[in-house]
C-alpha positions in Angstrom: -63.1 8.7 22.7 -59.9 8.2 23.8 -56.8 8.9 22.1 -55.4 6.7 19.2 -52.0 6.1 21.3 -54.7 5.0 24.5 -56.2 2.7 22.4 -54.8 -0.9 22.7 -54.0 -2.1 19.0 -57.0 -5.2 18.3 -59.4 -2.3 19.7 -57.9 -0.2 17.2 -58.5 -2.7 14.2 -61.6 -3.1 15.6 -62.5 0.5 15.2 -60.7 -0.1 11.7 -62.8 -3.4 10.3 -66.2 -0.8 11.3 -65.3 2.0 9.4 -62.5 4.3 11.0 -59.7 4.7 8.7 -58.0 6.9 11.6 -57.6 3.9 13.5 -56.0 2.2 11.0 -53.8 5.4 10.4 -52.4 5.3 13.9 -51.2 1.6 14.2 -49.5 2.4 10.9 -47.8 5.2 12.5 -46.9 3.3 16.0 -45.1 0.1 14.0 -44.3 1.6 10.6 -40.7 2.9 11.5 -39.8 -0.1 13.6 -41.0 -2.4 10.7 -39.0 -0.3 8.0 -35.7 -0.8 10.0 -35.9 -4.2 9.9 -37.6 -4.9 6.3 -33.8 -2.1 5.2 -31.8 -4.5 7.6 -33.0 -8.1 6.2 -34.1 -7.2 2.2 -32.2 -4.7 1.6 -33.0 -0.6 1.7 -34.0 -1.7 -2.7 -36.5 -4.0 -1.1 -37.5 -2.4 1.9 -39.4 -0.2 0.2 -42.6 -2.3 -1.6 -42.5 -5.4 1.2 -42.9 -2.3 3.5 -45.7 -1.4 1.6 -47.0 -5.1 0.0 -47.0 -5.9 4.7 -49.1 -2.9 5.1 -51.6 -4.0 2.5 -51.9 -7.0 3.8 -52.6 -5.5 7.1 -55.5 -4.4 6.2 -56.9 -6.4 3.7 -56.8 -8.3 6.5 -57.6 -6.7 8.8 -61.3 -8.0 9.2 -60.2 -11.5 9.4 -58.4 -10.6 12.5 -59.4 -12.2 15.2 -57.5 -10.5 17.8 -55.6 -11.4 20.6 -51.2 -9.9 20.0 -52.2 -7.5 17.0 -47.8 -7.1 17.1 -47.4 -10.7 17.0 -50.3 -10.6 14.3 -48.0 -7.8 12.1 -44.5 -9.6 12.6 -45.5 -12.4 11.0 -47.0 -11.0 8.5 -43.8 -9.2 7.4 -41.9 -11.6 8.6 -43.0 -14.1 5.9 -43.2 -11.4 2.9 -39.5 -10.7 3.8 -38.8 -14.2 3.2 -40.6 -14.5 0.2 -38.5 -12.1 -0.6 -35.1 -13.6 -0.1 -36.2 -16.6 -1.8 -36.6 -14.7 -5.2 -33.3 -12.4 -4.5 -31.3 -15.3 -4.2 -30.4 -18.8 -4.4 -30.9 -21.5 -1.9 -28.4 -21.8 0.6 -27.2 -24.3 3.3 -28.0 -22.6 7.0 -25.4 -22.9 9.4 -27.1 -25.5 12.3 -29.0 -23.2 14.8 -27.2 -23.6 18.4 -28.8 -23.6 22.1 -26.9 -23.4 25.1 -27.2 -22.6 29.0 -27.8 -19.4 29.8 -26.6 -17.7 33.3 -29.5 -15.6 33.3 -28.1 -13.1 31.3 -29.1 -12.1 28.2 -27.5 -11.7 25.0 -27.8 -8.0 24.8 -26.4 -7.0 28.1 -23.1 -9.6 27.2 -22.8 -7.7 23.2 -23.6 -4.3 26.5 -20.9 -5.3 29.0 -18.1 -7.3 26.7 -17.9 -4.4 23.9 -18.3 -1.4 26.3 -15.4 -0.4 26.1 -14.2 -1.0 22.3 -17.2 1.2 22.1 -16.1 4.2 24.1 -12.9 5.4 21.6 -15.1 4.6 19.1 -17.4 7.4 17.4 -20.8 7.0 16.8 -21.0 7.0 12.8 -17.8 4.6 13.0 -19.8 2.1 15.4 -22.8 2.9 13.2 -20.6 1.6 9.9 -18.8 -1.5 11.9 -22.2 -2.1 13.6 -24.0 -2.7 10.4 -21.8 -4.5 8.6 -21.2 -6.9 10.8 -25.2 -7.5 11.0 -24.6 -8.0 7.5 -22.3 -10.7 7.2 -24.1 -12.5 10.5 -25.7 -16.4 9.1 -29.2 -15.2 8.0 -30.8 -17.2 11.6 -28.1 -15.1 13.1 -29.6 -11.8 12.0 -33.3 -12.3 12.4 -32.5 -12.5 15.9 -30.4 -9.4 16.2 -33.3 -7.4 14.2 -36.1 -8.8 15.8 -34.3 -7.7 19.2 -32.9 -4.3 18.0 -35.5 -3.2 15.7 -38.2 -4.3 16.3 -37.6 -4.4 20.6 -38.6 -7.9 20.9 -38.3 -10.4 23.1 -36.2 -13.5 23.5 -39.4 -15.5 24.4 -41.7 -13.3 21.5 -38.7 -14.0 19.0 -39.0 -17.8 19.6 -42.7 -17.4 19.1 -42.8 -15.5 16.1 -39.9 -17.8 14.3 -41.6 -21.1 16.1 -38.5 -21.9 17.4 -37.5 -22.8 20.9 -36.1 -20.4 23.5 -32.6 -21.6 23.7 -32.1 -22.0 20.4 -33.0 -18.0 19.8 -30.6 -18.0 22.6 -28.3 -19.5 21.3 -27.8 -17.4 17.9 -28.2 -14.4 20.1 -25.3 -15.3 22.0 -23.2 -16.5 18.9 -24.4 -13.4 17.1 -23.0 -11.6 20.2 -19.7 -13.1 19.7 -19.0 -12.1 16.0 -20.3 -8.6 16.4 -18.0 -8.3 18.7 -15.2 -9.5 17.0 -16.0 -7.7 14.1 -15.7 -4.6 16.5 -12.4 -5.7 18.7 -11.5 -5.8 14.4 -12.5 -2.2 13.3 -11.1 -0.1 16.7 -8.0 -2.5 15.4 -8.3 -2.0 12.3 
């Protein structure tokens, strides 16, 4: 049998359902850091561990009902839904900003962030940049924050984010573009402040 790292996710789920616990261990090893990092940014450090554990328990319990196709998307749907549930319990409902679509010139929002902020980032030490970025992401409106964290922590494409959230691709791109502008402003204030 090939090494677990050489087996695709769907096959690992089938192996787990057939009685091989090491298959689920492989999936957990592959995705745990991304999921946990996203949860820390999304629900906070205090709740991230509980939601992380609950997500993997649901994956284990639901593995036999998984029908194949895209394990990563299935996993993230579970994680996102649990994070939303936790956020609803933790905070009162607030009105969210309206999504704004926009025309794209072929450049991704991540490319914009990297190119526009490059000069600012070169003048800051790594720890200072990380603190400013963490604080700036925390202040983003929830829908923009979600897109940024899925893109950065979960390494999802914009198309994957759109599919997962049930949002049009242009809306996802617009949210990222607006978030990038806010993050760039935070970096500039951080370097000048």
